[in-house]
N, C-alpha and C positions, 0 to 999 in steps of 0.2 A: 750791582755795577761797581766797577773798580775805579778808584782814584789813584793815579800812578805818577811817579816821578822818574824820568829817564836821565841818566847821568853819563856824559861822555865828553872828553875834552877835544874831540875832533868834530867840529861843527857840522860838516856834511853828513857824517854818520849819525849824529844826534838828530838832525833834521829828518833823515830817512827813518830812524827808529820811531820818532814821534809821529810821523805820517802813518806808519803801519799800526801803531798803537791806537791812534785816533780813528782809524778805519775799522777797528774791531768793535762790534756792537756791545760787547761786555765791558768796554772801557768808558766810564762816564767822563773823565777828564784826564789829560796827559800834559804834564808840565816838564820843562827841560832845565837842566843845570849843566854848565860847561866846565865846571871844576869842583873839586872836593869842598872848597869853602862855601860856594853857593849851595851845594847839595846839603851840607850840614846845617847851614842857616835855614834852609827850607824845611828840613826834617825836624829841626828843633822847634820851629813854629808849629809843625804838625803834632809833635809830641805834647806841646803845651796846650794845644787845642783839644787833644784827646782823639781817639779813633772815631768817635761819632761827632766830633766838632766840625765847624765849617772849613777849617784848614787841614783836616785829617788827610793822611796818605795811607793807602792800603798796601801798595807794592812799590819797591824801588828797583828799577831795571838799571843795573850798575856795571859800568866798565871796570876792568881791573887795573890796567896800566894807565895811570894819569900822573901828571906832574904833581909833586907834593905828596899828599896822602894817596895811597892806592885804594882801589875798591875794597880790597880785603881789610885795610885799616878802617875804612868807614863802617863796614859790616861788623867788625869787632867792637867799635864804639857803640853802635846801635844795639848790639846784643846785651849791653849792660842795662838797658831800660826795661821796665816791667812789660810794656806792650808795644814793642817796636814794629814797624811795618815789615812785611815779608820782603825777602831779597831774591831777585833773579839776576844772576851774573850774565852779562853779555860781553864776550871777549873773543879776541882772535887767537888766544893761547889755550891749548888743551891741558897744559901741565899744572893748572891750579885747581882742578876739579875736586881733588881730595880735600884740600883746605876749604874750598867753597862749601862742600857738603858737611864738613865738620862744623861750619858756622850755621848749619841748618838752612842753607839756601833751598828755595823751592825748586829751582831749575838752574841749568848751566847751558846757555845758548851760545853757540860758536858763530863768529862772523866769517864771511858775510851772512847776514841774517836772512833766512828764508821766511817768507810770510807764514807758511804753514807751520814752521817750527816755532815761530813766535806765538802763533795762535795756540799751540800746545802748552807753552809756558803760561799763557793767560788762563787756559783751562785749568791747569794745575793750581794756580793761585786762587781761582774761583772755588775750586774744590776744597782747598785747605781752609778757606774762609767760610765755607758753607754757602757759597753763592752760585754754584754751578747751575742751579735751576733758573737763574735770571737770564740765561742766554735764550733768546727767542728761538722757536723751533726752526724757522726758516734760516736763521743765521747758523744754527747748529749744524745744518746740513752742509754748509759751505765752509765752516771753520774747522780747526783742529788739524791733525796730521793727515797726510795722504793715505789712501788705502795701502795695506801691507803689500799687495801685489804690484803696486806702482813704484817705479824707481824714483829716488829723490830727484826733484827738479834741480838741474844744475844751475848755478849762478851764471847768468849770461856774461860772456866776455864783452861787456858793453862797448868797449873801445874797438872791437873788430868791425871793419867796414863790411857792409852788406853790398858786395859788388863795389864798383868804383864810385858810386854817388851817394851812398847812405851810411849812417852809423846807427847801431842799435843802442837804445837807452832803456833803462828800466826804472819804473816808479811804482812801488807798492805791489810788486809781483806782476805788473803788466809791462810787456816789452813793446815798444813802438820804434819806428824808424824815422830818423830826422835827416833831411837832405843836407849834405855838407855845404851846398851852395847857400843854404839859409843861415848858416852860422856866421855871425859877425866877428866875434872874438871868443877866446877861450881863456878861462882864469884858473890858475893852479890852486888846488886846495889839498895840500899834502900829497898822498898817493893817488888822489882823485883829480879830475878836471871838470869844471863847470862850463858847459857850452851855452853861449848866449845867442839867442835868436831874437827877431823882432817880436815874437809871441811870448817869449819867456826864457827860462833856462832849464838845463837838464844836466844831471850829475852822471859822470861815467867813471868807472874804476880803472883809470889809466894815468900814468904820469904825463905831465905836459911835454916833457922831452920826447916821449914816444910819438905824440901827435905832431910835434914840430918836424920830426924826421919823416913821418908818414905823409904829411900834408904840404910839404914844401913845394911840390910840383903843382899843387892846387892854388898857389898864390897866398899861402899863409906865411907870415913872417914873425919871428920872435922879436918883441920890442922891449921886453923886461923879463926878469926871472919869473914873474907872475903872469905874464900875458903873452898870448899868441893871437895875432890879428889877421883877418882877411884883408889883404892889401886893397882890394877893390872896394872895401866897405869903409875905408878911412875917408872922412869928409873934410878934415882940416888938420894941418900940421901947425903947431904953435911953438914959437921960440921966445922965451922970456928969461932974461938974465942968465943965459947959459942953460936953462932947463928946457927940455923938449917934451911936448905932450901931443897926443893925437886925439881927435874927436871922432868917435864911432857912434853915429846916431846921437843919443843923449848922453853917452858915457864919455868921460874925459880920462884918458889913460896916460900914465907917465911912461916916457921912453928913457931907458937907462943910458948913461953916457957910452957904455960899451956898444950899444946897438944904434945910437942916434945917427951916426954917419951912414950906416948901411940902409936904415929906414929912409933917410932923406934921398939917397941915391936911387933906391928902388921906386920911391914915389915919383921922382923926376922921370925915370925911364917909363914908368907906367903912364904918366901924364902925356908923354910925347909918343906913346904907342910903341 
């Protein structure tokens, strides 16, 4: 069983990577670090503990492009130790593969990460550590790469509407459909957007600006560079010392000065029918 550390400075991508790793029966534990400093601090503790110690790490799943030190820089630092953890690079860029394998990386996984491709990286790490036999037979039948005759599973365009009323979202390789009417507000997270419903949240790979344009006719209004809100789901508008906020369920969201007047006018028109 593998103890792994995933490193990515984009929080949504780190959360998805951790979800996939923790779903693999060959992974005993999966921790996350959102920057190079945190990653090096955790790996240093692992190296001090030793590979068989309680804080040991077997594999680091490492993004390449990060603020400060890059993933390649971290890998070079780790290569100077006697028994460093294995490295699997997880990146959106194809151009660093030669450097990665020069650093004796176990694998080079391209984003967006497909579950079956990540499972193959886990298999390679297990094999290099002599732990391939630890995968239960039942899990082995469902893990690893798809059959050679099957085409690669395309990453769903999660932001594409399924007809006029639903949007497709993916979590851990499973695609489901969320009713747009159930979405209370949307939060920008880089090139991704997080859809908030009463039951939870879902990450889709689409910029907030695209959803703003696409859902304007459905009653969604931009209130801030980070938030798009369903007008009908706003429970309360608050004005305090020039600052404007709206309450959507239990969430209190800031309205930027740029959008405050428009939001107030839209709420008044909505309230009067």
